Structures are given as C-alpha cells and as structure tokens.
N, C-alpha and C positions, 0 to 999 in steps of 0.2 A: 451602548456604543460597541460593545463586544459583538452583539448580534448584527449590527450593521456592518461590521467589518467582516463577519462570516458571510453575509449575503452578498457583499461585494466580491468577495474571493470566489464564491460559488459562480457568480456571473462571469468573472474573468475566466474561469475554468470552462464554462459552456461556450463562451466566445472562442476560446483557445481551440477547443475540439473542432469547431467548424472551420477555423483557419487551418488546422491540421489536415482536414479533408481536402481543402483547396490545395494545400501543398502536394498532397499525394496525386490529386487529379491533374494538376497543371505543371508540377515540377518547378515552380517559379516563386522566388521569395516575394517578387513585386506583386503578384497576384494575391499572395498571402496577406501582404500588408494592406492591399486594397480591400480584401475581405474583412480585415480587422476594423478598418475605418467605418465600414458598414454595421459590423456586428456590435461595436461599442456603443451604438446608440441606445441599446438596451440596458446599458449599465448605468444610466441616469438620465435625467431630463436634459433636454437640449440637443444640439447638433451632434453628429458622430465626432469622436475625438481622433485626431491624427496620431499615428504610432509615436512620433517624436515628442508629443506633448505628455506622454505617460511618465510617471516617476519610475525610478529604478526597480521598486519592488514589483509594480505591475508589469514592467517589461520582463522581469525575470519569471514571473508567473506565466506569461505568454510563451516565452522562449522555452520553458520547460515542456510545454505541450507541443512545440513545434520542432523539437530536437529529434534527431535520429530518423529522418524520412528520406527524401530524395534530394539530390543536388541539382543545381542549375548554374548557368554561366553569368546570370545577371547579379548585379550587386546593389544593395540599397543601405544607406547608412543607418545604423541602429536597428537593422532588420533582424529577425530571428535567424540565428545560424542553423544550418541543416547539414547532416553527416549521413554518410552511407554505411556506417559502421553496423547498423542494425536494419532489420527489414522493415518495409512500410507498415506491416501489420503490428509492429511493437506498440505496446500500450505504455506510455509515459505517465508516471504517477506524480501527482502534486506533492505526495508525502514520501517520495523515494529516498530523501536524504534524512528522514527522521529515524529515531532510535527504534529498534525492535522491542516490542512491549509484550508482557505476559500478565495474566491475571486469572483468577478463579471466576468464572462467569455464571456458575449456578447458584450464587448467592450463599449467605451465611447459614440457611436453614439445613438441617440434616436431611440426608436423602441417600438412596442406594447407589447413586453415581454422582461424582463430581467432575466437572469439565474444566480443564485449564486450557485457555486459548492463547496462542502466541501469534503475533502479527507483525510484519515488517520485512525489510529486504533480506534480513539474516534469519528469518523464522526456520527455514529448513536446516541451516547449519546448526542453529541452537538445538533443534530436535534431534539431529544426528549425533550430538554430544551427549544427549540425555537418554535416548531411546535405543534399546537393543532389541532388533526384530528376531522373534523366537526365543529371546533370552540370550542371544549370542552376539558378540561383536562381529561386525561385517565391515571390512575396509571399503571406503568410498560408498558406503550404502547411501541411496537417495530414494525417497519415496515417490510413487507416481501419484499424480494429481487424482483426486476423487476415488481413492481406494482406502480401504481400512486394513490396518496391520495390527497384529497381536504381538506383544512383547513385554519387556519390562523397562522400567524407568530407574536410572542409576544416578548416583552423585559423582563428584570428581574422583572419589576413591573406589569407583565401580561396585559401590555397595548398593544392593537392590532396595529401591524405595517402595515399589509397588508394581503389581501386574496391571498393564494398561493396554488400552486400544489407542492406536494413533490413526488420525484422519488428516490427510493432506488436501488442501485446496490451493492450487497454484494461481497466481495473478494472471489475469484479472477476474478470474471465476470464483470470487470469494466475497464475504460480506463487506470487507474493507477495500476490495480491489487489490490488496497486497497479497503476498504469500501468507497463507493462514495454516497453522498447525493446531489441532485440537487433540488433547490428551484426555481420555476418559479413564478416570481412576475410580477406586472404591470410595464410596461416600463416608461421611462421618467427620471429615475435617482434617484429621491427622495426616492421612496419606496424601491428600490434595496439597496441604501446606508443604510437606516434604518434597513432592515433585515440583511445585512451584519454586521453592528455594533452590533446587537443582537447575532449573531453567534460568533463574536469575544468575547463579553462578557461571552458567555456560554462556552468558552474554546478553541476555535480555534484561530489561529494567521493568519494575512494577508499573502497570498501566495506571493513569489517573482516572478518577471517576468519569465515565462517559467517553473515554478516549477512543475506544473502538468505533463507536458511533460517529464521533468527530471525524475520524479518519474515512469512514464511509461517505460522510457528507462531502468532504473536501475532494475525494477522488470521484465524485459524481454518482455514486451508488444510491445516495438519498437526496432528497431536496426538501425544502421547508414546507411544502405543500402536503 
C-alpha cells in the first residue's frame, strides 16, 4: 500500500512538471488545466480525470508544482494559482515544507573520513551556525554552490568539534534536489557524532532510514525503474 502511494505521488509530480511547462509557455491557467486532464491519463486506467474530480491532496500536489510562474487574466475554479513573485525558472520542490534533516551517510564502519549530509530548505542556515570558514566567524557568510571550504565545526558554545571540509550543493543541483550540505569530518565515529549533534542543535533533525533517497524520489531525481 505504501509503495502504491509513492508510485501515485511520483506520477502526480511528473504530470505536474508537464503542466508547469505549459503554464510557462502559454501564461494561461486554462491551458494548464487542459494539459492536466490529458496528462492524468497516465496516473491510472481509464479516461483522463478532470481537475475538479481530484481530491484535495492531489490538487495540493499539482498546485505546488504550478506555483510561482507567470500570471494571466483568465480564471478557472479550483485551478492552480500562479504568482509572479519568483522567476519562471524557479524549481518548486514537493518536499519544500519538510524538516531539514541530517545524518552520517558513510555508515557505521570505521574509516579515515566520515560524511554528514544535511538536506532541506534550511540546510545552508544550519551549516552557517555550525561551520566556521577558516576557523573564524564571518557575519552573513553563505557558501557558493559546488565549492569546497575548509574550516571548523563548532557547537552552540563555539567550542571546536572538528576540522572539516564543507561542500555545498544548492537546489536543484543535488542528490535530493533540495539544498544539500556535506561536512567531511575525521573518521572513527567520535568526531562525526559530535558534529552531527551540533547540526541537530542548530535546527536539523535526525534523518530516518532511507529518507534522503525518499526525498530524491519525491522530487523527481530518481524513479522506480
């Protein structure tokens, strides 16, 4: 039952992305809904389903992918709302309202390096509370995407937990399509656990088993094939 729910949610996301492209190309809600009625034929057997026949959860999933694109003068009851607050190139995530999560992703075995991954909307903010570039505090510091930084990881009392390398992968160019931070610590377990605890104290929560991959799936990075 859980797998069927995941498959359905993935198909909704795929249909939504096609609708989003229609909104950008035509600037029209009505065209988006027409595209939806065509695309939903792939979500199950039978004829395409009209927008109004969807349940509230499905409509919310569609609307999440159609938000923040272009506006138009036409109106359609229960159609996805569109705003000009963001650019048409914005990537709207299915998991954008979920918690920011963190975990040690190198497993329990001992090694030279341990990696802590942080993923979510607030990943960069969490990292900025824990990481000190070059071992020094920098006001309003923000990492650039796909760059490596050397520094130290600290706890809430500014006590150094370990020397680390930080790698930032901004959305959507990451494994989960969310903002992702990886902290490369010394191996052995002790340092990694201390840095992970600092991340949790800074606002992340421990990731559940398989949750990074689940988010990658829900955001369209992976599929079941």
